[in-house]
Residue frames as a rotation matrix with the C-alpha (Angstrom) as fourth column:
UNK 1
-0.133 0.153 -0.979 -9.69
-0.983 0.104 0.150 106.01
0.125 0.983 0.137 -30.34
UNK 2
0.601 0.402 0.690 -11.29
-0.531 0.847 -0.031 102.52
-0.597 -0.348 0.723 -30.37
UNK 3
-0.432 -0.822 0.371 -9.12
-0.250 0.505 0.826 99.67
-0.867 0.264 -0.423 -31.69
UNK 4
-0.404 0.226 -0.887 -9.46
-0.913 -0.042 0.405 98.70
0.054 0.973 0.224 -35.34
UNK 5
0.303 0.632 0.713 -11.91
-0.601 0.708 -0.371 95.85
-0.739 -0.316 0.594 -35.86
UNK 6
-0.682 -0.668 0.297 -10.95
-0.258 0.601 0.757 92.64
-0.684 0.439 -0.582 -37.74
UNK 7
0.421 0.844 -0.332 -13.27
-0.621 0.001 -0.784 92.87
-0.661 0.536 0.525 -40.72
UNK 8
-0.772 -0.615 0.163 -12.97
-0.277 0.555 0.784 90.16
-0.573 0.560 -0.598 -43.37
UNK 9
-0.493 0.615 -0.615 -14.99
-0.773 0.015 0.634 88.78
0.399 0.788 0.468 -46.31
UNK 10
-0.570 0.410 0.712 -17.83
-0.294 0.707 -0.643 86.35
-0.767 -0.576 -0.283 -45.65
UNK 11
-0.353 0.513 -0.783 -19.68
-0.870 0.127 0.475 84.01
0.343 0.849 0.402 -48.04
UNK 12
-0.972 0.097 0.212 -22.11
-0.012 0.886 -0.464 81.30
-0.233 -0.453 -0.860 -47.02
UNK 13
-0.404 0.912 -0.067 -25.69
0.184 0.153 0.971 80.05
0.896 0.380 -0.230 -47.12
UNK 14
-0.957 0.144 0.254 -28.00
-0.291 -0.405 -0.867 81.57
-0.022 -0.903 0.429 -44.52
UNK 15
-0.529 0.812 -0.246 -31.34
0.631 0.570 0.525 80.19
0.567 0.122 -0.815 -43.27
UNK 16
-0.872 0.384 0.304 -34.35
-0.486 -0.749 -0.449 82.12
0.055 -0.539 0.840 -42.00
UNK 17
-0.734 0.669 -0.117 -37.69
0.678 0.729 -0.087 80.90
0.027 -0.143 -0.989 -40.61
UNK 18
-0.833 0.551 0.054 -41.05
-0.546 -0.833 0.085 82.56
0.092 0.041 0.995 -41.32
UNK 19
-0.352 0.807 0.474 -44.65
-0.200 0.430 -0.880 81.67
-0.914 -0.405 0.010 -40.59
UNK 20
-0.987 0.035 0.155 -46.30
0.157 0.346 0.925 79.78
-0.021 0.938 -0.347 -43.46
UNK 21
-0.323 0.925 -0.198 -49.66
0.705 0.095 -0.703 81.52
-0.632 -0.367 -0.683 -43.02
UNK 22
-0.656 0.040 -0.754 -49.66
-0.234 -0.960 0.153 84.43
-0.718 0.277 0.639 -45.47
UNK 23
-0.847 0.357 -0.395 -51.38
-0.372 0.133 0.919 82.60
0.380 0.925 0.020 -48.35
UNK 24
-0.607 0.635 -0.477 -53.71
0.697 0.714 0.065 80.55
0.382 -0.293 -0.877 -46.16
UNK 25
-0.536 0.394 -0.747 -54.91
0.546 -0.512 -0.662 83.60
-0.644 -0.763 0.059 -44.22
UNK 26
-0.618 0.327 -0.715 -55.94
-0.579 -0.805 0.133 85.56
-0.532 0.496 0.687 -47.31
UNK 27
-0.883 0.297 -0.364 -57.38
-0.110 0.622 0.775 82.52
0.456 0.724 -0.517 -49.08
UNK 28
-0.637 0.655 -0.407 -59.96
0.763 0.459 -0.455 82.14
-0.111 -0.600 -0.792 -46.32
UNK 29
-0.399 0.451 -0.798 -61.28
0.132 -0.834 -0.537 85.63
-0.908 -0.319 0.273 -47.10
UNK 30
-0.373 0.184 -0.909 -61.95
-0.846 -0.469 0.253 85.19
-0.380 0.864 0.330 -50.82
UNK 31
0.487 0.698 0.525 -63.75
-0.341 0.705 -0.621 82.88
-0.804 0.123 0.582 -53.25
UNK 32
0.947 -0.164 0.278 -61.25
0.322 0.433 -0.842 82.62
0.018 0.886 0.463 -56.10
UNK 33
0.071 -0.997 -0.016 -57.62
0.950 0.063 0.304 82.96
-0.303 -0.037 0.952 -57.08
UNK 34
-0.182 -0.081 0.980 -58.40
0.641 -0.765 0.056 86.20
0.745 0.639 0.191 -58.90
UNK 35
0.763 0.520 0.385 -59.94
0.033 -0.626 0.779 87.70
0.646 -0.581 -0.495 -55.79
UNK 36
0.728 -0.558 -0.398 -56.96
0.596 0.229 0.770 86.62
-0.338 -0.798 0.499 -53.72
UNK 37
-0.236 -0.839 0.490 -54.56
0.961 -0.275 -0.008 88.35
0.142 0.469 0.872 -56.12
UNK 38
0.120 0.368 0.922 -56.65
0.268 -0.906 0.327 91.52
0.956 0.208 -0.207 -55.87
UNK 39
0.963 0.256 -0.080 -56.68
0.127 -0.170 0.977 91.33
0.237 -0.952 -0.196 -52.07
UNK 40
0.350 -0.912 -0.213 -52.92
0.871 0.233 0.432 90.79
-0.345 -0.337 0.876 -51.95
UNK 41
-0.295 -0.429 0.854 -52.46
0.760 -0.647 -0.062 93.82
0.579 0.631 0.517 -54.22
UNK 42
0.545 0.570 0.615 -54.64
0.051 -0.754 0.655 95.98
0.837 -0.325 -0.440 -51.96
UNK 43
0.915 -0.238 -0.325 -52.71
0.367 0.163 0.916 94.87
-0.165 -0.958 0.236 -48.90
UNK 44
0.043 -0.971 0.236 -49.42
0.999 0.047 0.012 95.59
-0.022 0.235 0.972 -50.66
UNK 45
-0.042 -0.020 0.999 -50.42
0.457 -0.890 0.002 99.22
0.889 0.456 0.046 -51.29
UNK 46
0.874 0.411 0.258 -50.93
-0.044 -0.462 0.886 99.80
0.483 -0.786 -0.386 -47.55
UNK 47
0.649 -0.695 -0.309 -47.33
0.705 0.395 0.589 98.82
-0.287 -0.600 0.746 -46.68
UNK 48
0.445 -0.593 -0.671 -44.27
-0.324 -0.805 0.497 101.10
-0.835 -0.004 -0.551 -46.76
UNK 49
0.849 -0.165 -0.502 -42.40
-0.487 0.124 -0.864 101.07
0.205 0.979 0.025 -50.08
UNK 50
0.736 -0.675 0.056 -39.50
0.638 0.719 0.275 98.70
-0.226 -0.167 0.960 -50.51
UNK 51
0.350 -0.679 -0.645 -36.19
-0.182 -0.725 0.664 100.64
-0.919 -0.115 -0.377 -50.38
UNK 52
0.702 -0.030 -0.712 -34.77
-0.705 -0.169 -0.689 101.21
-0.100 0.985 -0.139 -53.89
UNK 53
-0.301 -0.932 -0.202 -31.67
-0.940 0.326 -0.101 99.08
0.160 0.159 -0.974 -53.23
UNK 54
-0.727 0.080 0.682 -33.93
-0.277 0.874 -0.398 96.13
-0.628 -0.478 -0.614 -52.25
UNK 55
0.094 0.932 -0.350 -36.59
-0.772 -0.154 -0.617 96.31
-0.629 0.327 0.705 -54.95
UNK 56
-0.092 -0.185 -0.978 -35.03
-0.872 0.489 -0.010 93.56
0.480 0.852 -0.207 -57.07
UNK 57
-0.913 -0.393 0.105 -35.32
-0.382 0.741 -0.552 91.07
0.140 -0.544 -0.827 -54.22
UNK 58
-0.280 0.781 -0.559 -37.98
0.398 0.624 0.673 88.49
0.874 -0.034 -0.485 -53.38
UNK 59
0.339 0.499 0.798 -40.21
-0.418 -0.680 0.603 89.82
0.843 -0.538 -0.022 -50.61
UNK 60
0.892 -0.040 -0.450 -38.84
0.377 0.615 0.693 87.24
0.249 -0.788 0.564 -48.15
UNK 61
-0.071 -0.992 -0.102 -35.45
0.978 -0.049 -0.203 88.93
0.196 -0.115 0.974 -48.49
UNK 62
-0.537 -0.175 0.826 -36.56
0.290 -0.957 -0.014 92.57
0.793 0.231 0.564 -48.68
UNK 63
0.466 0.884 -0.024 -39.20
0.354 -0.161 0.921 92.59
0.811 -0.438 -0.388 -45.93
UNK 64
0.365 -0.313 -0.877 -36.77
0.924 0.006 0.382 93.06
-0.114 -0.950 0.291 -42.98
UNK 65
-0.724 -0.681 -0.113 -35.51
0.647 -0.726 0.235 96.25
-0.242 0.097 0.966 -44.67
UNK 66
-0.386 0.659 0.645 -38.95
0.615 -0.337 0.713 97.56
0.688 0.672 -0.275 -45.62
UNK 67
0.664 0.742 -0.095 -40.24
0.517 -0.364 0.775 98.79
0.540 -0.564 -0.625 -42.29
UNK 68
-0.145 -0.798 0.585 -38.26
0.091 -0.599 -0.795 101.76
0.985 -0.062 0.159 -40.98
UNK 69
-0.063 0.188 0.980 -40.02
-0.920 -0.392 0.016 101.85
0.387 -0.901 0.197 -37.62
UNK 70
-0.445 -0.229 -0.866 -39.15
0.020 0.964 -0.266 98.85
0.896 -0.136 -0.424 -35.43
UNK 71
0.493 0.855 0.162 -41.45
-0.114 -0.121 0.986 97.95
0.862 -0.505 0.038 -32.50
UNK 72
0.970 -0.193 0.150 -38.78
-0.124 0.141 0.982 96.89
-0.211 -0.971 0.113 -29.97
UNK 73
0.122 -0.987 -0.107 -35.05
-0.977 -0.139 0.162 96.49
-0.175 0.084 -0.981 -29.47
UNK 74
0.994 -0.051 -0.095 -33.60
0.034 0.985 -0.170 93.31
0.102 0.166 0.981 -30.95
UNK 75
0.538 -0.825 -0.172 -29.96
0.685 0.310 0.659 92.25
-0.490 -0.473 0.732 -30.65
UNK 76
-0.555 -0.828 0.083 -28.64
0.698 -0.409 0.588 94.45
-0.453 0.384 0.805 -33.46
UNK 77
-0.506 0.419 0.754 -31.56
0.466 -0.602 0.648 96.74
0.725 0.680 0.109 -34.29
UNK 78
-0.976 0.076 -0.203 -32.90
0.132 -0.536 -0.834 99.57
-0.172 -0.841 0.513 -32.18
UNK 79
-0.096 0.993 -0.066 -36.53
0.895 0.057 -0.442 100.31
-0.436 -0.102 -0.894 -31.43
UNK 80
0.362 0.338 -0.869 -38.06
0.015 -0.934 -0.357 103.13
-0.932 0.116 -0.343 -33.48
UNK 81
0.945 -0.054 -0.324 -36.68
-0.328 -0.212 -0.921 104.47
-0.019 0.976 -0.218 -36.74
UNK 82
0.107 -0.935 0.338 -33.67
-0.532 0.234 0.814 102.32
-0.840 -0.267 -0.473 -37.53
UNK 83
-0.235 -0.305 -0.923 -31.95
-0.964 0.197 0.181 100.51
0.127 0.932 -0.340 -40.39
UNK 84
0.736 0.666 -0.123 -33.20
-0.661 0.746 0.088 97.01
0.150 0.017 0.988 -41.21
UNK 85
-0.465 -0.811 0.356 -31.57
-0.841 0.530 0.110 93.74
-0.278 -0.249 -0.928 -40.22
UNK 86
0.445 0.484 -0.753 -32.13
-0.659 0.747 0.091 90.35
0.606 0.456 0.652 -41.88
UNK 87
-0.085 -0.432 0.898 -31.67
-0.920 0.380 0.096 87.83
-0.383 -0.817 -0.430 -39.05
UNK 88
0.652 0.242 -0.718 -30.72
-0.553 0.800 -0.233 84.31
0.518 0.549 0.655 -40.10
UNK 89
0.447 -0.503 0.740 -28.52
-0.573 0.474 0.668 81.37
-0.687 -0.723 -0.077 -39.16
UNK 90
-0.416 -0.699 -0.582 -25.98
-0.906 0.264 0.331 79.09
-0.078 0.665 -0.743 -40.79
UNK 91
-0.966 0.205 -0.157 -28.18
0.183 0.972 0.147 76.06
0.183 0.113 -0.977 -40.01
UNK 92
-0.302 0.937 0.178 -31.95
-0.148 -0.230 0.962 75.84
0.942 0.264 0.208 -40.28
UNK 93
0.178 0.406 -0.896 -32.29
0.752 0.531 0.390 74.30
0.634 -0.744 -0.211 -36.82
UNK 94
-0.725 -0.462 -0.510 -30.72
0.681 -0.590 -0.434 77.39
-0.101 -0.662 0.743 -35.26
UNK 95
-0.836 0.498 0.229 -33.37
-0.343 -0.802 0.489 79.58
0.427 0.330 0.842 -36.88
UNK 96
0.042 0.856 -0.515 -35.99
0.167 0.502 0.848 77.13
0.985 -0.122 -0.121 -35.59
UNK 97
-0.207 -0.192 -0.959 -34.60
0.947 0.208 -0.246 77.40
0.247 -0.959 0.138 -32.05
UNK 98
-0.986 -0.157 -0.050 -34.77
0.164 -0.964 -0.210 81.19
-0.015 -0.215 0.977 -32.20
UNK 99
-0.461 0.885 0.070 -38.43
-0.434 -0.294 0.852 81.00
0.774 0.362 0.520 -33.25
UNK 100
0.076 0.432 -0.899 -39.22
0.610 0.692 0.385 78.51
0.788 -0.578 -0.211 -30.47
UNK 101
-0.628 -0.381 -0.678 -37.79
0.776 -0.373 -0.509 81.01
-0.059 -0.846 0.530 -28.00
UNK 102
-0.934 0.313 0.174 -39.84
-0.256 -0.922 0.289 83.85
0.251 0.226 0.941 -29.45
UNK 103
-0.067 0.947 -0.314 -43.00
-0.098 0.307 0.947 81.76
0.993 0.094 0.072 -29.04
UNK 104
-0.158 -0.079 -0.984 -42.01
0.898 0.404 -0.176 81.04
0.411 -0.912 0.007 -25.43
UNK 105
-0.929 -0.251 -0.271 -41.66
0.343 -0.859 -0.380 84.78
-0.138 -0.446 0.884 -24.73
UNK 106
-0.665 0.732 0.151 -45.00
-0.364 -0.493 0.790 85.51
0.652 0.470 0.594 -26.41
UNK 107
0.177 0.808 -0.562 -46.99
0.202 0.529 0.824 83.05
0.963 -0.260 -0.069 -24.31
UNK 108
-0.357 -0.341 -0.870 -45.18
0.921 0.030 -0.389 84.01
0.159 -0.940 0.303 -21.10
UNK 109
-0.997 -0.046 -0.055 -46.22
0.052 -0.992 -0.113 87.59
-0.049 -0.116 0.992 -21.78
UNK 110
-0.315 0.946 -0.077 -49.83
-0.836 -0.238 0.494 86.52
0.449 0.220 0.866 -22.32
UNK 111
-0.936 -0.233 0.264 -50.46
-0.341 0.784 -0.519 83.92
-0.086 -0.576 -0.813 -19.59
UNK 112
-0.183 0.950 0.253 -54.21
-0.385 0.168 -0.908 83.82
-0.905 -0.263 0.335 -20.23
UNK 113
0.248 0.209 -0.946 -53.68
-0.969 0.068 -0.239 82.77
0.014 0.976 0.219 -23.84
UNK 114
0.634 0.010 0.774 -53.90
-0.244 0.951 0.188 78.96
-0.734 -0.308 0.605 -24.13
UNK 115
-0.544 -0.838 -0.041 -51.22
-0.404 0.219 0.888 77.10
-0.735 0.500 -0.458 -26.04
UNK 116
0.025 0.578 -0.816 -52.44
-1.000 0.024 -0.013 76.12
0.012 0.816 0.578 -29.52
UNK 117
0.417 0.205 0.885 -53.57
-0.354 0.934 -0.050 72.54
-0.837 -0.292 0.462 -29.87
UNK 118
0.936 -0.083 0.341 -52.50
0.343 0.424 -0.838 72.33
-0.075 0.902 0.425 -33.51
UNK 119
0.030 -0.995 -0.093 -48.84
0.827 -0.027 0.561 72.65
-0.561 -0.094 0.823 -34.52
UNK 120
0.564 0.015 -0.826 -47.57
-0.291 -0.932 -0.215 75.89
-0.773 0.361 -0.521 -35.99
UNK 121
0.560 -0.339 0.756 -46.32
0.771 0.547 -0.326 75.52
-0.303 0.766 0.568 -39.55
UNK 122
0.513 -0.516 -0.686 -43.25
-0.286 -0.856 0.430 77.45
-0.809 -0.025 -0.587 -40.61
UNK 123
0.926 -0.286 0.247 -41.15
0.331 0.298 -0.895 77.76
0.182 0.911 0.371 -43.75
UNK 124
0.312 -0.910 -0.272 -37.37
0.111 -0.249 0.962 77.77
-0.944 -0.330 0.023 -43.56
UNK 125
0.959 -0.055 0.280 -35.66
0.277 -0.052 -0.959 79.23
0.067 0.997 -0.035 -46.61
UNK 126
0.191 -0.967 -0.169 -32.02
0.671 0.003 0.741 79.63
-0.716 -0.256 0.650 -47.53
UNK 127
0.996 0.006 0.094 -30.23
0.072 -0.688 -0.722 82.38
0.061 0.726 -0.685 -49.40
UNK 128
0.223 -0.974 0.038 -26.61
0.958 0.212 -0.192 82.83
0.179 0.079 0.981 -50.47
UNK 129
0.990 0.013 -0.143 -24.84
0.049 -0.966 0.252 85.87
-0.135 -0.257 -0.957 -49.03
UNK 130
0.173 -0.974 0.148 -21.45
0.973 0.146 -0.181 87.38
0.155 0.175 0.972 -49.79
UNK 131
0.993 0.107 0.047 -19.92
0.097 -0.978 0.187 90.55
0.066 -0.181 -0.981 -48.38
UNK 132
0.290 -0.947 0.138 -16.44
0.208 -0.078 -0.975 92.11
0.934 0.311 0.174 -48.48
UNK 133
-0.680 -0.509 0.527 -16.57
-0.345 -0.412 -0.843 93.28
0.647 -0.755 0.105 -44.85
UNK 134
0.528 0.782 -0.331 -18.06
-0.021 0.402 0.915 91.15
0.849 -0.476 0.229 -42.07
UNK 135
-0.328 -0.585 0.742 -17.30
-0.835 -0.187 -0.517 90.89
0.441 -0.789 -0.427 -38.36
UNK 136
0.141 0.293 -0.946 -17.21
0.072 0.950 0.305 87.54
0.987 -0.111 0.113 -36.55
UNK 137
0.187 0.023 0.982 -18.03
-0.868 -0.465 0.176 87.78
0.461 -0.885 -0.067 -32.84
UNK 138
0.975 0.199 0.099 -17.38
-0.223 0.872 0.435 84.05
0.000 -0.447 0.895 -32.30
UNK 139
0.513 -0.857 -0.042 -13.63
0.719 0.456 -0.524 84.30
0.468 0.239 0.851 -33.03
UNK 140
0.219 -0.535 -0.816 -10.78
0.705 -0.491 0.512 86.09
-0.675 -0.687 0.269 -31.22
UNK 141
-0.926 -0.359 -0.116 -10.36
0.215 -0.249 -0.944 88.87
0.310 -0.899 0.308 -30.45
UNK 142
-0.431 0.822 0.371 -14.10
-0.619 -0.569 0.542 89.60
0.657 0.004 0.754 -30.52
UNK 143
0.236 0.569 -0.788 -15.04
0.136 0.783 0.606 86.41
0.962 -0.250 0.107 -28.67
UNK 144
-0.769 -0.535 -0.350 -13.37
0.439 -0.043 -0.897 87.75
0.465 -0.844 0.268 -25.53
UNK 145
-0.833 0.538 0.131 -16.59
-0.524 -0.689 -0.501 89.74
-0.180 -0.486 0.855 -25.02
UNK 146
-0.772 0.533 -0.345 -18.88
0.169 0.696 0.697 86.77
0.612 0.480 -0.628 -25.66
UNK 147
-0.555 0.581 -0.596 -20.87
0.789 0.141 -0.598 87.52
-0.263 -0.802 -0.537 -22.51
UNK 148
-0.539 0.347 -0.767 -21.87
-0.227 -0.937 -0.264 90.88
-0.811 0.032 0.584 -23.99
UNK 149
-0.750 0.191 -0.634 -22.75
-0.653 -0.054 0.756 89.51
0.110 0.980 0.165 -27.43
UNK 150
-0.555 0.530 -0.641 -24.92
0.157 0.824 0.545 86.69
0.817 0.201 -0.540 -26.00
UNK 151
-0.957 0.262 0.128 -26.53
-0.200 -0.273 -0.941 88.41
-0.211 -0.926 0.314 -23.03
UNK 152
-0.685 0.706 0.179 -30.04
0.728 0.660 0.185 86.92
0.013 0.257 -0.966 -22.83
UNK 153
0.322 0.914 -0.249 -31.82
0.924 -0.360 -0.128 90.19
-0.206 -0.189 -0.960 -22.05
UNK 154
0.464 -0.230 -0.856 -29.52
0.053 -0.957 0.286 93.25
-0.884 -0.178 -0.432 -22.30
UNK 155
0.534 -0.187 0.825 -28.85
0.836 0.262 -0.482 94.18
-0.126 0.947 0.296 -25.95
UNK 156
0.910 -0.059 -0.409 -27.23
-0.034 -0.997 0.068 97.55
-0.412 -0.048 -0.910 -25.26
UNK 157
-0.043 -0.998 -0.039 -23.66
-0.243 -0.027 0.970 96.47
-0.969 0.051 -0.241 -26.04
UNK 158
-0.347 -0.021 0.938 -24.77
0.753 0.589 0.292 94.76
-0.558 0.808 -0.189 -29.28
UNK 159
0.690 0.675 0.263 -26.80
0.707 -0.548 -0.448 97.80
-0.158 0.494 -0.855 -30.35
UNK 160
0.668 -0.535 -0.517 -23.89
-0.333 -0.837 0.435 100.17
-0.665 -0.119 -0.737 -29.74
UNK 161
-0.343 -0.834 0.432 -21.60
0.040 0.446 0.894 97.78
-0.938 0.324 -0.119 -31.61
UNK 162
0.036 0.444 0.895 -24.00
0.926 0.321 -0.197 97.58
-0.375 0.836 -0.400 -34.58
UNK 163
0.921 0.272 -0.277 -24.11
0.192 -0.939 -0.285 101.37
-0.338 0.210 -0.917 -34.77
UNK 164
0.233 -0.922 -0.309 -20.32
-0.453 -0.384 0.805 101.48
-0.861 -0.047 -0.507 -34.96
UNK 165
-0.482 -0.531 0.697 -19.78
0.299 0.648 0.700 98.76
-0.824 0.546 -0.154 -37.54
UNK 166
0.483 0.684 0.547 -22.48
0.807 -0.104 -0.582 100.17
-0.341 0.722 -0.602 -39.84
UNK 167
0.867 -0.176 -0.466 -20.65
-0.214 -0.977 -0.028 103.50
-0.450 0.124 -0.884 -39.88
UNK 168
-0.092 -0.996 -0.008 -17.44
-0.570 0.046 0.820 101.64
-0.816 0.080 -0.572 -40.78
UNK 169
-0.126 0.101 -0.987 -19.02
-0.988 0.073 0.134 99.88
0.085 0.992 0.091 -43.76
UNK 170
-0.918 -0.152 0.367 -19.60
-0.231 0.956 -0.183 96.45
-0.323 -0.253 -0.912 -42.23
UNK 171
-0.383 0.789 -0.481 -22.42
-0.831 -0.066 0.552 94.54
0.403 0.611 0.681 -43.96
UNK 172
0.447 0.519 -0.728 -22.78
-0.178 0.850 0.497 91.40
0.877 -0.093 0.472 -41.84
UNK 173
-0.184 -0.438 0.880 -22.34
-0.972 -0.050 -0.228 90.25
0.144 -0.898 -0.417 -38.22
UNK 174
0.096 0.130 -0.987 -21.71
-0.078 0.989 0.123 86.60
0.992 0.066 0.105 -37.34
UNK 175
-0.422 -0.154 0.893 -22.51
-0.852 -0.269 -0.449 85.76
0.309 -0.951 -0.018 -33.71
UNK 176
-0.948 0.037 -0.317 -23.42
0.126 0.955 -0.267 82.83
0.293 -0.293 -0.910 -31.45
UNK 177
-0.027 0.999 0.044 -27.08
-0.039 -0.046 0.998 82.09
0.999 0.025 0.040 -30.84
UNK 178
-0.735 -0.149 0.662 -28.09
-0.624 -0.235 -0.745 82.90
0.267 -0.960 0.080 -27.28
UNK 179
0.140 0.928 0.345 -31.05
-0.968 0.203 -0.151 80.50
-0.210 -0.313 0.926 -27.55
UNK 180
0.584 0.018 -0.811 -29.84
-0.401 0.875 -0.269 77.32
0.705 0.483 0.519 -29.26
UNK 181
0.986 -0.148 0.082 -28.41
-0.007 0.450 0.893 74.85
-0.169 -0.881 0.442 -26.68
UNK 182
0.368 -0.902 0.226 -25.08
0.875 0.418 0.243 74.66
-0.314 0.108 0.943 -28.53
UNK 183
0.320 -0.222 -0.921 -24.84
0.028 -0.969 0.244 78.35
-0.947 -0.103 -0.304 -29.40
UNK 184
-0.031 -0.321 0.946 -24.65
0.913 0.375 0.158 77.69
-0.406 0.869 0.282 -33.14
UNK 185
-0.841 -0.481 -0.247 -23.84
0.374 -0.848 0.377 80.66
-0.390 0.225 0.893 -35.41
UNK 186
0.432 0.900 -0.059 -26.44
0.678 -0.367 -0.637 83.29
-0.595 0.235 -0.769 -36.23
UNK 187
-0.623 -0.566 0.540 -26.10
0.782 -0.461 0.419 85.90
0.012 0.683 0.730 -38.95
UNK 188
0.315 0.657 -0.685 -27.26
0.452 -0.738 -0.500 89.52
-0.834 -0.153 -0.530 -38.99
UNK 189
-0.301 -0.324 0.897 -27.30
0.952 -0.161 0.261 90.85
0.060 0.932 0.357 -42.57
UNK 190
-0.236 0.109 -0.966 -27.15
0.502 -0.837 -0.218 94.65
-0.832 -0.536 0.143 -42.53
UNK 191
-0.340 0.072 -0.938 -27.69
-0.636 -0.752 0.173 95.47
-0.693 0.656 0.301 -46.21
UNK 192
0.719 0.670 0.183 -29.55
-0.251 0.497 -0.830 94.17
-0.648 0.551 0.526 -49.26
UNK 193
0.407 -0.642 -0.649 -26.25
-0.891 -0.123 -0.437 94.19
0.201 0.756 -0.623 -51.15
UNK 194
-0.352 -0.617 0.704 -25.27
-0.796 0.593 0.121 91.05
-0.492 -0.517 -0.700 -49.24
UNK 195
0.362 0.593 0.719 -27.63
-0.152 0.799 -0.582 88.75
-0.920 0.102 0.379 -51.17
UNK 196
-0.693 -0.712 0.116 -26.03
-0.063 0.220 0.973 86.95
-0.718 0.667 -0.198 -54.12
UNK 197
-0.835 0.489 0.252 -29.36
0.431 0.296 0.852 86.21
0.342 0.820 -0.458 -55.83
UNK 198
-0.682 0.603 0.414 -32.77
-0.603 -0.784 0.148 87.90
0.414 -0.148 0.898 -55.76
UNK 199
0.400 0.894 -0.203 -34.62
-0.658 0.434 0.616 84.72
0.639 -0.113 0.761 -54.73
UNK 200
0.269 -0.243 0.932 -34.36
-0.803 0.477 0.356 82.13
-0.531 -0.844 -0.067 -51.97
UNK 201
-0.510 -0.602 -0.615 -32.57
-0.834 0.521 0.181 78.88
0.212 0.605 -0.768 -52.87
UNK 202
-0.722 0.210 -0.659 -34.19
0.217 0.973 0.072 76.11
0.657 -0.091 -0.749 -50.81
UNK 203
-0.120 0.747 0.654 -37.35
-0.845 -0.423 0.328 75.68
0.522 -0.513 0.682 -48.75
UNK 204
-0.826 -0.045 -0.562 -38.18
0.220 0.892 -0.395 73.41
0.520 -0.450 -0.727 -45.83
UNK 205
0.178 0.917 0.357 -41.41
-0.379 -0.271 0.885 72.93
0.908 -0.293 0.299 -43.88
UNK 206
-0.861 -0.451 -0.235 -41.18
0.091 0.318 -0.944 72.77
0.500 -0.834 -0.233 -40.09
UNK 207
0.299 0.954 -0.014 -43.92
0.089 -0.013 0.996 72.05
0.950 -0.299 -0.089 -37.54
UNK 208
-0.784 -0.518 0.341 -43.72
-0.237 -0.259 -0.936 73.37
0.573 -0.815 0.080 -33.97
UNK 209
0.204 0.816 -0.541 -45.77
0.376 0.445 0.813 71.56
0.904 -0.369 -0.217 -31.30
UNK 210
-0.463 -0.357 0.812 -45.96
-0.490 -0.660 -0.570 73.79
0.739 -0.661 0.131 -28.22
UNK 211
0.342 0.487 -0.803 -46.42
0.490 0.637 0.595 72.06
0.802 -0.597 -0.021 -24.87
UNK 212
0.946 0.003 0.323 -46.04
-0.256 -0.600 0.758 73.35
0.196 -0.800 -0.567 -21.30
UNK 213
0.576 -0.782 0.237 -42.31
-0.398 -0.016 0.917 73.72
-0.714 -0.623 -0.321 -20.67
UNK 214
-0.434 -0.737 0.518 -41.22
0.150 0.508 0.848 72.19
-0.888 0.446 -0.110 -23.96
UNK 215
0.419 0.508 -0.753 -41.62
-0.716 -0.326 -0.618 72.34
-0.559 0.798 0.227 -27.73
UNK 216
0.023 -0.349 0.937 -41.33
0.410 0.858 0.310 69.51
-0.912 0.377 0.163 -30.25
UNK 217
0.148 -0.029 -0.989 -40.10
-0.758 -0.645 -0.095 70.43
-0.635 0.763 -0.117 -33.73
UNK 218
0.128 -0.045 0.991 -40.39
0.426 0.904 -0.014 68.33
-0.895 0.424 0.135 -36.87
UNK 219
-0.311 -0.235 -0.921 -39.14
-0.755 -0.528 0.389 68.77
-0.578 0.816 -0.013 -40.41
UNK 220
0.698 0.702 0.145 -40.82
-0.441 0.580 -0.685 66.94
-0.565 0.414 0.714 -43.29
UNK 221
0.856 -0.401 0.326 -37.97
0.514 0.600 -0.613 66.48
0.050 0.692 0.720 -45.82
UNK 222
-0.336 -0.157 -0.929 -35.49
0.004 0.986 -0.168 65.23
0.942 -0.060 -0.330 -44.87
UNK 223
0.611 0.765 -0.203 -37.17
0.181 0.116 0.977 64.03
0.771 -0.633 -0.068 -41.70
UNK 224
-0.706 -0.705 0.061 -36.03
0.105 -0.190 -0.976 65.49
0.700 -0.683 0.208 -38.38
UNK 225
0.544 0.837 0.057 -37.77
0.070 -0.113 0.991 65.32
0.836 -0.535 -0.120 -35.01
UNK 226
-0.553 -0.689 -0.469 -36.42
0.581 0.085 -0.809 66.68
0.597 -0.720 0.354 -31.75
UNK 227
0.602 0.785 -0.147 -37.65
0.594 -0.317 0.739 68.34
0.534 -0.532 -0.657 -28.58
UNK 228
-0.479 -0.696 0.535 -36.50
0.122 -0.656 -0.745 71.42
0.869 -0.292 0.399 -26.71
UNK 229
0.154 0.432 -0.889 -37.01
0.987 -0.023 0.160 72.11
0.049 -0.902 -0.429 -23.03
UNK 230
0.445 0.104 0.890 -37.64
0.279 -0.960 -0.027 75.77
0.851 0.260 -0.456 -22.29
UNK 231
-0.161 -0.617 -0.770 -34.91
0.966 0.061 -0.251 76.87
0.201 -0.785 0.586 -19.88
UNK 232
0.380 0.358 -0.853 -34.83
0.679 -0.734 -0.006 80.23
-0.628 -0.577 -0.522 -18.10
UNK 233
0.215 -0.355 -0.910 -32.51
-0.366 -0.893 0.262 81.95
-0.906 0.276 -0.322 -20.61
UNK 234
-0.451 -0.319 -0.834 -32.00
-0.892 0.135 0.431 79.46
-0.025 0.938 -0.345 -23.45
UNK 235
0.640 0.681 -0.356 -33.34
-0.713 0.699 0.053 76.20
0.284 0.220 0.933 -24.82
UNK 236
-0.372 -0.688 0.624 -32.13
-0.770 0.604 0.207 72.78
-0.519 -0.403 -0.754 -23.69
UNK 237
-0.485 0.186 -0.855 -32.32
-0.574 0.670 0.472 69.47
0.660 0.719 -0.218 -25.49
UNK 238
0.364 0.706 0.608 -35.04
-0.931 0.276 0.238 67.27
0.000 -0.653 0.758 -23.96
């Protein structure tokens, strides 16, 4: 019999980063706002339905739960048919670091693809979450297995753990980022019930300038500018 896990309530603001291209990309295909609305409606009908328990939410919150088939293993979600996970972070910069790492992996996997000359524009948004049962992998006794929870490539222990805690009614996992240089806290939201409100609270615009071996990130308001070096398993401050 596995030992009982130390579940406890959790309430905080969580940040997530998404590409800011959805409106621009469809605008280029049409001649008017009316045509864009029609195109967006057509595209919407081709997507899987939003789960009933998520239908009251803004699409930025419901999208991670919408697609039942997942293309690859992530830290707490299995490839194939699996329950959705809303990945976020307690600070916007942590979500930015995770995205920088994802871009690194993409271009390493496609070495013939040149790095973009223009910066990538992303939107960070925050949302309030509150759950009665969360698990914190950054605190004892769970932190004793930190090497498993932050393994840079092998997610098997995290996936098995996520399967267990879901069955036990856990709705959120707090864990250290494996990509941010300081390992700041990430959040995996396991259910739509975790969101306090149906809409995001705040928005920020971030620009990512990809260069060989490093990435510069900038936020417009309030202004932030810093640079990451791309290490072998995590980012480093330049």
